[in-house]
KOLKEFI-931621 format. One record per residue: residue in one letter; residue number from 1; x, y, z of N, C-alpha, C in turn. Coordinates in pm, 1 decimal, m for minus. Layout:
# KOLKEFI-931621
A NUM X Y Z X Y Z X Y Z .
...
***
This chain:
# KOLKEFI-931621
X 1 1548.2 m2649.4 m3159.7 1486.9 m2689.6 m3112.3 1418.1 m2671.0 m2943.4 .
X 2 1532.4 m2803.0 m2934.4 1536.0 m2872.0 m2816.8 1592.3 m2803.5 m2697.1 .
X 3 1684.9 m2726.2 m2750.9 1784.7 m2630.2 m2676.4 1689.2 m2498.9 m2638.0 .
X 4 1594.5 m2468.1 m2714.2 1505.3 m2345.7 m2651.6 1363.8 m2429.8 m2571.8 .
X 5 1381.6 m2521.0 m2567.2 1270.7 m2608.0 m2498.5 1343.9 m2613.8 m2377.1 .
X 6 1474.8 m2631.0 m2318.3 1547.8 m2702.9 m2223.8 1562.5 m2596.8 m2124.2 .
X 7 1573.2 m2395.1 m2238.5 1575.7 m2255.3 m2164.5 1430.5 m2253.5 m2034.0 .
X 8 1308.8 m2268.6 m2179.0 1198.1 m2262.1 m2137.4 1158.7 m2335.3 m2011.9 .
X 9 1197.6 m2399.2 m2011.9 1133.1 m2532.6 m1864.1 1282.1 m2534.8 m1801.1 .
X 10 1350.9 m2499.0 m1826.0 1434.7 m2420.9 m1753.5 1405.8 m2383.8 m1590.4 .
X 11 1456.4 m2486.7 m1460.0 1434.8 m2451.8 m1330.4 1474.3 m2276.5 m1258.5 .
X 12 1558.2 m2290.2 m1354.5 1551.8 m2126.8 m1272.0 1506.2 m2008.1 m1392.5 .
X 13 1459.9 m2086.8 m1484.4 1336.8 m1956.1 m1567.9 1221.5 m1989.0 m1578.6 .
X 14 1161.7 m2108.1 m1502.7 1025.1 m2151.0 m1403.6 1077.2 m1995.2 m1297.6 .
X 15 1118.5 m2043.7 m1254.1 1086.7 m1956.0 m1085.3 1102.0 m1869.6 m1088.9 .
X 16 1217.2 m1788.5 m1186.5 1177.8 m1608.0 m1197.6 1092.0 m1579.8 m1286.1 .
X 17 1037.5 m1678.5 m1372.6 901.0 m1618.1 m1427.9 772.8 m1612.2 m1348.4 .
X 18 794.6 m1725.5 m1252.1 642.8 m1752.6 m1098.7 746.9 m1587.8 m1028.4 .
X 19 882.3 m1591.0 m998.7 858.3 m1467.3 m948.2 752.7 m1283.5 m985.5 .
X 20 810.8 m1316.9 m1067.7 830.9 m1227.8 m1157.0 635.0 m1138.6 m1147.0 .
X 21 590.1 m1269.3 m1192.9 435.3 m1244.3 m1213.6 382.4 m1273.1 m1019.4 .
X 22 452.3 m1323.4 m902.6 410.3 m1305.1 m858.1 448.8 m1126.3 m763.0 .
X 23 534.7 m1048.7 m768.2 537.9 m955.7 m797.5 508.8 m845.3 m824.3 .
X 24 407.7 m899.7 m919.5 337.8 m808.1 m1041.2 183.8 m847.7 m933.2 .
X 25 89.4 m927.4 m885.5 50.9 m962.5 m859.0 71.9 m901.7 m662.5 .
X 26 144.5 m877.1 m618.4 154.3 m801.4 m491.9 166.4 m665.9 m536.0 .
X 27 174.5 m631.1 m534.8 144.6 m433.9 m601.8 71.9 m438.8 m692.7 .
X 28 m40.9 m507.4 m800.5 m155.4 m492.3 m793.4 m258.2 m484.6 m688.2 .
X 29 m278.6 m623.7 m604.3 m299.6 m621.6 m506.6 m283.6 m524.7 m405.2 .
X 30 m217.5 m428.1 m392.5 m169.0 m300.1 m277.4 m241.5 m149.6 m382.7 .
X 31 m183.4 m221.9 m467.7 m297.6 m41.6 m584.6 m481.8 m54.6 m543.9 .
X 32 m553.7 m163.6 m544.5 m646.6 m267.3 m658.0 m716.5 m227.4 m454.9 .
X 33 m637.8 m247.4 m309.8 m658.9 m229.8 m192.4 m670.9 m93.5 m190.7 .
X 34 m649.9 22.7 m249.0 m617.9 200.7 m196.2 m471.6 221.3 m157.4 .
X 35 m370.2 149.6 m173.0 m243.3 202.8 m191.0 m193.1 268.9 m287.0 .
X 36 m199.5 385.2 m285.0 m158.6 434.1 m368.5 8.8 459.6 m408.1 .
X 37 33.6 464.9 m258.4 191.7 512.5 m268.5 261.5 381.7 m405.4 .
X 38 191.5 237.0 m403.3 245.1 105.9 m472.4 215.8 182.3 m604.5 .
X 39 160.6 265.4 m656.1 78.3 302.6 m790.8 244.0 403.8 m856.1 .
X 40 315.4 347.2 m883.8 438.5 461.5 m925.7 544.9 346.8 m999.2 .
X 41 580.5 423.2 m1071.8 713.2 316.5 m1211.8 777.9 239.3 m1086.7 .
X 42 863.3 355.0 m932.3 928.2 297.3 m923.8 911.1 140.1 m843.3 .
X 43 842.0 163.0 m782.8 715.0 70.4 m663.6 671.6 m50.7 m748.7 .
X 44 629.9 m56.7 m897.4 625.7 m132.4 m952.8 755.7 m267.0 m1010.0 .
X 45 852.4 m176.2 m1052.4 961.2 m184.3 m1113.6 1026.4 m296.1 m964.2 .
X 46 1062.3 m186.7 m851.6 1057.0 m288.8 m735.2 974.2 m434.1 m673.9 .
X 47 891.6 m455.0 m708.8 791.8 m514.5 m664.7 838.0 m631.4 m815.6 .
X 48 914.6 m646.6 m945.6 900.3 m715.8 m994.8 1050.7 m788.7 m1029.5 .
X 49 1133.7 m655.6 m947.3 1301.6 m688.6 m986.2 1351.7 m748.8 m832.0 .
X 50 1242.7 m745.0 m728.7 1330.3 m799.1 m609.0 1329.7 m906.0 m572.7 .
X 51 1225.7 m985.7 m573.2 1200.5 m1115.4 m553.4 1295.1 m1240.2 m692.6 .
X 52 1287.7 m1153.3 m754.2 1393.6 m1260.7 m869.9 1564.0 m1172.0 m830.6 .
X 53 1578.0 m1113.5 m756.6 1682.8 m1072.7 m722.4 1763.0 m1139.1 m574.5 .
X 54 1684.0 m1142.2 m477.3 1683.9 m1280.1 m406.7 1704.8 m1409.3 m420.8 .
X 55 1640.6 m1424.0 m537.4 1627.1 m1534.9 m555.5 1766.4 m1664.3 m635.8 .
X 56 1794.4 m1508.5 m721.0 1978.2 m1581.6 m816.0 2038.5 m1504.9 m662.2 .
X 57 2057.1 m1457.6 m519.2 2139.7 m1439.2 m477.7 2170.3 m1583.6 m358.9 .
X 58 2062.3 m1558.7 m323.3 2070.0 m1696.4 m212.1 2031.5 m1806.0 m375.1 .
X 59 2063.5 m1821.3 m511.5 2076.0 m1980.0 m532.9 2279.4 m1959.5 m516.1 .
X 60 2281.6 m1797.5 m559.0 2479.0 m1800.7 m594.4 2481.5 m1864.5 m401.8 .
X 61 2470.1 m1847.0 m304.8 2569.0 m1838.8 m180.9 2512.5 m1953.9 m125.3 .
X 62 2424.3 m1987.5 m169.5 2365.9 m2108.5 m68.2 2470.7 m2210.3 m20.1 .
X 63 2512.9 m2266.8 m78.3 2624.1 m2346.9 m77.5 2823.0 m2326.0 m132.4 .
X 64 2872.8 m2199.8 m72.2 2978.0 m2083.4 m69.9 2952.7 m2008.8 94.1 .
X 65 2994.6 m2083.6 206.8 3024.3 m1957.9 261.1 3123.3 m1799.5 255.7 .
X 66 3254.4 m1847.0 146.1 3330.1 m1710.4 172.3 3232.3 m1671.8 55.4 .
X 67 3154.9 m1678.7 2.0 3014.4 m1586.4 m88.5 2999.2 m1586.3 0.9 .
X 68 2888.9 m1647.5 95.1 2833.9 m1616.1 177.2 2839.0 m1462.8 260.0 .
X 69 2970.5 m1450.1 298.3 2971.3 m1403.5 345.5 3051.4 m1241.3 290.2 .
X 70 3082.7 m1272.5 191.3 3137.2 m1193.0 99.0 3007.1 m1086.5 m0.3 .
X 71 2862.7 m1184.3 26.9 2803.9 m1117.5 m45.9 2689.3 m1074.5 118.6 .
X 72 2707.2 m1058.5 223.9 2658.0 m1015.9 292.6 2721.6 m880.9 353.3 .
X 73 2832.2 m906.9 318.9 2969.4 m735.4 356.9 2882.2 m621.4 231.1 .
X 74 2847.5 m720.1 126.1 2856.5 m623.2 m14.4 2705.2 m560.9 5.3 .
X 75 2635.7 m647.9 38.3 2471.0 m597.0 122.2 2484.8 m519.9 167.3 .
X 76 2563.9 m442.2 303.3 2542.2 m396.8 359.7 2661.0 m242.2 305.0 .
X 77 2678.1 m267.6 188.3 2700.4 m138.0 153.0 2616.6 m95.8 67.2 .
X 78 2544.9 m186.1 35.7 2443.0 m97.7 m172.7 2326.4 m144.8 m114.7 .
X 79 2275.2 m144.5 87.4 2168.5 m119.7 146.6 2024.6 m78.5 85.5 .
X 80 1934.1 m59.5 125.4 1842.8 69.7 41.1 1840.0 148.3 148.2 .
X 81 1898.4 301.1 75.9 1954.0 437.4 119.2 1771.2 488.9 93.6 .
X 82 1684.1 473.0 73.3 1574.0 485.9 52.2 1438.5 539.7 144.0 .
X 83 1368.6 615.9 256.5 1359.3 587.2 347.5 1197.8 562.6 345.7 .
X 84 1217.1 428.3 404.2 1043.7 374.4 416.4 967.5 429.9 475.7 .
X 85 837.4 502.7 417.5 724.8 549.6 480.1 654.3 526.3 610.3 .
X 86 657.1 378.0 553.6 590.3 328.6 659.9 607.9 201.2 723.3 .
X 87 545.3 88.4 831.1 600.5 m55.7 843.8 559.6 m104.0 737.7 .
X 88 425.8 m72.0 704.8 385.1 m179.7 585.9 428.2 m208.9 543.4 .
X 89 479.3 m89.0 422.0 610.5 m142.3 308.5 718.3 m159.2 325.2 .
X 90 808.0 m195.0 460.3 870.8 m233.9 472.0 887.9 m409.3 457.6 .
X 91 729.9 m453.4 542.9 684.5 m548.9 543.4 646.3 m632.1 369.3 .
X 92 564.3 m533.0 284.8 626.2 m554.5 168.0 759.2 m576.9 114.7 .
X 93 816.0 m538.0 137.8 997.0 m550.0 96.8 1013.9 m648.4 141.1 .
X 94 981.1 m716.9 221.0 1043.2 m791.3 259.4 1001.1 m971.7 205.0 .
X 95 861.5 m935.2 208.5 818.8 m1001.4 123.9 831.6 m1083.2 57.9 .
X 96 821.8 m955.5 m80.6 895.8 m975.7 m200.6 1019.1 m1050.2 m173.2 .
X 97 1123.1 m1011.1 m96.2 1241.8 m1059.3 m102.6 1249.0 m1221.1 m41.1 .
X 98 1140.7 m1230.1 85.3 1135.7 m1379.4 90.0 1090.8 m1512.5 m14.2 .
X 99 1007.0 m1397.1 m73.8 924.8 m1526.4 m202.0 1088.3 m1546.7 m292.6 .
X 100 1217.5 m1413.1 m285.8 1312.3 m1520.1 m361.3 1379.4 m1593.2 m285.3 .
X 101 1427.7 m1587.6 m180.6 1492.8 m1686.5 m124.2 1399.3 m1848.9 m100.9 .
X 102 1253.0 m1797.7 m37.9 1226.1 m1939.7 m81.3 1207.9 m1980.7 m203.6 .
X 103 1249.7 m1921.3 m297.4 1185.3 m1984.5 m418.4 1326.7 m2066.3 m419.8 .
X 104 1454.3 m2057.9 m399.2 1479.7 m2185.0 m409.8 1549.2 m2270.1 m332.8 .
X 105 1409.3 m2306.8 m204.3 1426.7 m2415.6 m150.6 1321.4 m2514.4 m220.5 .
X 106 1211.0 m2483.1 m326.1 1157.0 m2529.1 m386.5 980.5 m2372.6 m404.8 .
X 107 918.7 m2446.5 m527.5 791.5 m2312.2 m506.7 681.2 m2323.8 m439.5 .
X 108 691.0 m2454.6 m370.8 526.6 m2459.8 m280.3 522.8 m2354.9 m140.0 .
X 109 655.9 m2344.4 m93.5 620.3 m2239.1 m2.0 586.5 m2092.1 m78.2 .
X 110 678.5 m2073.5 m143.5 700.0 m1934.5 m205.3 528.9 m1892.9 m229.8 .
X 111 504.0 m2023.9 m300.6 367.2 m2040.7 m368.7 245.1 m1951.9 m258.1 .
X 112 267.5 m2047.6 m128.1 174.9 m2042.1 m5.5 189.8 m1907.8 26.4 .
X 113 329.1 m1843.0 93.3 326.0 m1701.2 97.7 277.7 m1623.2 11.9 .
X 114 315.3 m1646.2 m163.9 260.8 m1545.1 m199.8 60.9 m1531.1 m217.8 .
X 115 m18.9 m1624.4 m193.3 m142.6 m1658.9 m151.6 m178.6 m1599.6 m21.2 .
X 116 m103.8 m1651.7 83.4 m102.2 m1513.8 217.5 m86.2 m1370.3 241.9 .
X 117 m5.8 m1321.8 130.5 m6.0 m1219.3 113.2 m75.3 m1116.2 38.1 .
X 118 m157.4 m1192.5 m74.8 m276.5 m1151.8 m132.8 m388.5 m1176.5 m78.5 .
X 119 m422.1 m1238.4 51.2 m558.1 m1258.8 94.7 m585.2 m1142.5 206.4 .
X 120 m423.2 m1149.1 248.1 m408.2 m1052.9 393.7 m429.2 m836.3 309.9 .
X 121 m325.6 m840.6 221.9 m412.3 m722.0 112.1 m538.2 m734.4 72.6 .
X 122 m566.8 m797.3 11.9 m695.5 m769.8 m31.2 m838.4 m768.5 51.1 .
X 123 m847.7 m874.7 180.5 m886.6 m936.7 307.0 m905.5 m808.6 358.0 .
X 124 m824.1 m712.6 440.4 m828.8 m631.7 499.0 m921.5 m530.7 457.7 .
X 125 m898.4 m491.2 305.7 m1058.0 m372.1 231.0 m1182.3 m453.8 220.5 .
X 126 m1198.5 m546.4 139.6 m1365.6 m587.0 165.6 m1355.0 m572.6 290.0 .
X 127 m1340.2 m655.6 364.5 m1386.0 m666.2 475.6 m1412.6 m500.2 560.2 .
X 128 m1317.8 m386.8 539.3 m1319.7 m317.6 633.8 m1463.4 m246.0 457.6 .
X 129 m1453.6 m272.8 411.2 m1554.8 m166.6 259.0 m1745.1 m279.3 341.1 .
X 130 m1724.4 m430.1 381.4 m1802.8 m421.7 442.1 m1853.7 m389.7 566.7 .
X 131 m1797.7 m375.7 690.5 m1822.6 m258.4 761.3 m1866.6 m119.1 785.5 .
X 132 m1794.0 m92.9 694.7 m1836.1 53.1 676.3 m1950.9 89.8 628.3 .
X 133 m2090.9 m42.6 572.0 m2144.9 m33.7 531.9 m2311.4 m53.7 661.1 .
X 134 m2220.2 m107.3 761.3 m2314.0 m71.2 877.2 m2255.2 8.5 1043.9 .
X 135 m2167.6 73.3 944.4 m2133.9 204.3 1078.5 m1985.7 161.2 1174.7 .
X 136 m1939.0 85.1 1078.8 m1800.5 44.3 1178.6 m1689.4 49.5 1081.0 .
X 137 m1537.6 57.0 1088.2 m1419.7 71.0 1016.3 m1287.7 m51.1 1093.2 .
X 138 m1269.9 m95.3 995.3 m1188.0 m201.9 1047.6 m1043.7 m121.3 1152.4 .
X 139 m1033.4 m18.1 1079.3 m866.2 99.0 1129.7 m925.5 222.6 1047.9 .
X 140 m822.9 297.9 1132.2 m879.6 439.4 1059.3 m736.4 464.3 1008.1 .
X 141 m820.0 604.5 937.5 m649.3 655.5 847.1 m556.6 732.6 888.4 .
X 142 m470.3 755.8 838.4 m342.1 770.5 894.6 m318.9 869.1 798.5 .
X 143 m219.3 977.8 821.3 m167.8 1072.1 758.7 m57.6 980.1 708.9 .
X 144 29.9 973.0 777.7 148.2 881.0 752.6 174.9 699.8 754.2 .
X 145 85.2 654.1 657.6 48.9 565.5 632.0 122.9 496.4 474.2 .
X 146 126.4 684.5 446.3 209.2 662.7 262.4 113.4 644.3 176.4 .
X 147 m7.6 701.5 196.7 m111.0 758.7 124.6 m98.9 900.0 123.0 .
X 148 m149.8 925.9 4.4 m245.1 1098.8 21.3 m339.1 1087.4 73.8 .
X 149 m462.5 1144.7 200.9 m566.7 1131.8 210.4 m669.5 1168.0 76.5 .
X 150 m783.8 1261.9 97.1 m836.1 1287.3 36.8 m918.2 1441.2 92.4 .
X 151 m931.1 1561.4 172.7 m880.9 1624.2 221.3 m1043.9 1695.4 254.7 .
X 152 m1138.9 1711.7 308.6 m1279.5 1769.1 316.8 m1285.9 1911.5 393.9 .
X 153 m1241.4 2057.7 386.1 m1255.8 2104.6 486.6 m1376.5 2215.0 462.1 .
X 154 m1467.7 2240.3 586.8 m1520.8 2303.1 611.9 m1569.5 2433.5 656.4 .
X 155 m1586.1 2524.6 629.6 m1603.8 2655.2 701.3 m1768.7 2668.4 765.1 .
X 156 m1794.4 2717.1 867.2 m1983.4 2755.6 876.3 m1976.6 2849.6 998.9 .
X 157 m2065.7 2942.5 959.5 m2128.8 3016.6 1040.7 m2207.3 3028.1 1201.1 .
X 158 m2193.7 2860.1 1193.7 m2263.8 2756.5 1340.9 m2205.6 2626.7 1349.3 .
X 159 m2273.5 2565.6 1499.1 m2160.6 2480.2 1465.5 m2299.3 2384.8 1371.3 .
X 160 m2196.0 2254.5 1306.5 m2246.2 2157.4 1277.9 m2272.2 2016.1 1348.5 .
X 161 m2380.2 2049.4 1396.3 m2447.2 1892.2 1503.0 m2391.2 1804.5 1385.2 .
X 162 m2419.3 1720.0 1263.6 m2377.2 1633.6 1158.8 m2279.1 1622.5 1192.7 .
X 163 m2157.0 1721.4 1245.8 m2013.5 1677.8 1195.3 m1949.0 1653.8 1320.0 .
X 164 m2059.4 1714.0 1478.3 m1867.2 1717.9 1538.3 m1918.2 1499.3 1617.6 .
X 165 m1981.0 1441.3 1628.3 m1979.9 1288.3 1606.7 m1903.8 1206.6 1482.6 .
X 166 m1927.4 1296.7 1406.9 m1841.7 1206.5 1254.8 m1701.4 1168.4 1287.1 .
X 167 m1637.0 1086.7 1233.1 m1519.2 988.2 1248.3 m1435.0 1020.5 1175.7 .
X 168 m1440.3 1067.5 1066.1 m1383.6 1120.4 971.3 m1306.1 1258.3 998.5 .
X 169 m1339.6 1315.9 1119.7 m1353.1 1422.3 1110.5 m1184.7 1447.1 1216.9 .
X 170 m1115.2 1521.1 1086.6 m918.8 1481.9 1229.6 m938.3 1625.3 1218.1 .
X 171 m1015.8 1743.9 1219.9 m915.9 1894.4 1249.7 m1085.3 1979.8 1303.6 .
X 172 m1043.2 2021.0 1417.7 m1177.7 2144.4 1422.8 m1116.8 2260.3 1488.1 .
X 173 m1147.6 2331.5 1426.4 m1123.1 2532.4 1467.5 m1234.4 2632.1 1511.5 .
X 174 m1255.3 2677.7 1601.3 m1323.2 2798.9 1614.0 m1283.8 2919.9 1649.2 .
X 175 m1316.6 2993.9 1487.1 m1213.2 3127.6 1544.0 m1311.8 3211.3 1551.5 .
X 176 m1270.4 3290.8 1690.4 m1353.0 3361.2 1771.6 m1372.8 3441.7 1679.1 .
X 177 m1288.3 3611.8 1615.2 m1295.7 3685.0 1589.2 m1392.1 3748.2 1529.9 .
X 178 m1383.1 3619.0 1375.5 m1439.9 3590.4 1301.4 m1603.4 3501.3 1297.9 .
X 179 m1643.6 3429.4 1423.0 m1737.1 3339.8 1454.3 m1755.7 3224.5 1380.6 .
X 180 m1659.0 3134.3 1341.9 m1627.2 3075.4 1221.9 m1594.2 2958.8 1295.9 .
X 181 m1648.8 2837.8 1224.5 m1633.1 2708.5 1259.5 m1590.7 2680.4 1133.7 .
X 182 m1456.3 2578.3 1175.6 m1373.0 2514.8 1084.3 m1316.5 2341.0 1091.7 .
X 183 m1426.8 2253.6 1010.5 m1418.8 2157.7 1002.4 m1337.0 2016.0 949.4 .
X 184 m1251.4 2027.7 974.4 m1201.4 1878.1 811.8 m1169.3 1788.9 852.9 .
X 185 m1142.9 1720.7 719.6 m1258.3 1565.4 735.0 m1119.0 1474.0 622.5 .
X 186 m1101.9 1370.9 658.6 m1024.4 1268.0 555.5 m1121.3 1183.0 500.5 .
X 187 m1119.5 1114.3 385.0 m1179.1 994.1 302.7 m1081.3 926.5 261.9 .
X 188 m1115.6 860.8 215.8 m1032.9 732.3 144.8 m1023.2 728.6 m19.8 .
X 189 m1143.3 808.9 m86.5 m1144.7 808.4 m186.5 m1233.3 905.1 m238.2 .
X 190 m1256.8 949.5 m395.3 m1293.4 1111.8 m403.0 m1396.3 1057.2 m370.8 .
X 191 m1448.2 917.7 m415.9 m1650.8 947.6 m468.2 m1653.0 943.7 m312.6 .
X 192 m1648.8 882.2 m236.0 m1626.2 922.9 m55.2 m1682.8 1037.6 m1.4 .
X 193 m1551.6 1115.8 m67.4 m1557.7 1265.6 m72.1 m1647.7 1343.4 m87.4 .
X 194 m1654.1 1296.9 m165.5 m1771.0 1447.0 m292.4 m1918.9 1405.4 m229.0 .
X 195 m1962.9 1202.9 m213.8 m2053.1 1205.1 m198.7 m2151.6 1284.3 m29.6 .
X 196 m2040.0 1273.1 70.9 m2052.1 1368.9 137.2 m2033.9 1454.3 143.2 .
X 197 m2026.5 1562.5 41.1 m2007.5 1711.9 8.9 m2104.5 1697.9 m4.8 .
X 198 m2164.2 1630.4 m133.3 m2298.5 1618.5 m132.5 m2442.8 1674.1 m63.1 .
X 199 m2463.0 1575.0 50.6 m2525.5 1593.6 149.9 m2498.7 1687.7 232.9 .
X 200 m2400.0 1806.0 202.0 m2454.8 1921.1 307.0 m2430.8 2031.2 207.1 .
X 201 m2494.8 2018.7 53.9 m2522.1 2138.0 m5.2 m2623.5 2192.1 79.9 .
X 202 m2789.3 2163.4 129.2 m2885.0 2278.8 142.1 m2833.2 2287.9 306.3 .
X 203 m2721.9 2291.1 324.1 m2711.3 2379.0 472.8 m2633.0 2478.7 486.1 .
X 204 m2763.0 2618.4 513.4 m2710.9 2743.4 490.2 m2599.4 2786.2 577.1 .
X 205 m2570.1 2766.3 657.3 m2482.4 2789.3 723.0 m2288.0 2770.8 679.3 .
X 206 m2307.6 2697.5 565.6 m2188.6 2660.3 578.7 m2132.7 2742.0 486.5 .
X 207 m2073.9 2796.1 493.0 m1978.2 2932.4 416.1 m1904.1 2893.4 313.7 .
X 208 m1835.6 2815.2 338.9 m1740.6 2757.3 161.9 m1674.6 2617.0 271.2 .
X 209 m1573.3 2539.0 98.9 m1591.4 2436.3 153.2 m1473.1 2458.6 16.5 .
X 210 m1397.9 2339.9 105.9 m1245.7 2320.0 m2.2 m1235.5 2194.9 25.3 .
X 211 m1163.7 2136.7 m102.9 m1153.6 1962.3 m140.7 m1004.7 1960.5 m209.1 .
X 212 m878.9 1905.4 m129.7 m840.9 1878.3 m192.4 m781.0 1688.3 m215.3 .
X 213 m805.1 1667.3 m341.9 m773.1 1579.5 m390.8 m668.6 1492.1 m485.5 .
X 214 m583.8 1529.2 m399.7 m471.2 1471.2 m470.1 m392.1 1378.1 m456.2 .
X 215 m467.6 1290.1 m371.1 m381.1 1215.2 m341.0 m544.9 1077.4 m393.7 .
***
């Protein structure tokens, strides 16, 4: 019984449990904030494992210069070969690894870093949703940010004045031969797209509406 108790309250076990939970919280915060690239098995496993791996590596080599040099060489060989889709994704990986490294000096800095990451990830989303109610946006949606956008393509027989100044419009084309106007808009969510589509249903000049909601 005492052996089991010592194992449960072992410093390494406590640290690894904290890091695994921290990785799960960060991944959950990413998904909640709309970062759909993180909502996969591979990213879930990465978020759970990377902090602990960093912690174990740092614990092993921190007092041994020879091992430190050897580990640097080993890591240069087995480095990440998977292309990172965005700078933000790279920052998250770095934060997860830093959690593990910082834990070797104590849980205090790791806990502060975890709180910082959660506040920033969730805070940006919350503030942007708040600003959207007043017609503003904290950032612009990008096709290269690692998310699959919800796309709405509208074809009309004449210019749609309500779309000319629409901030969500990313593409416009006038087909002279058929005298048709094509608008392409992007949305952060399916509900937002459907709500916008419904607002255009009574417009008789709209010839065709196509929606891509794979995001």
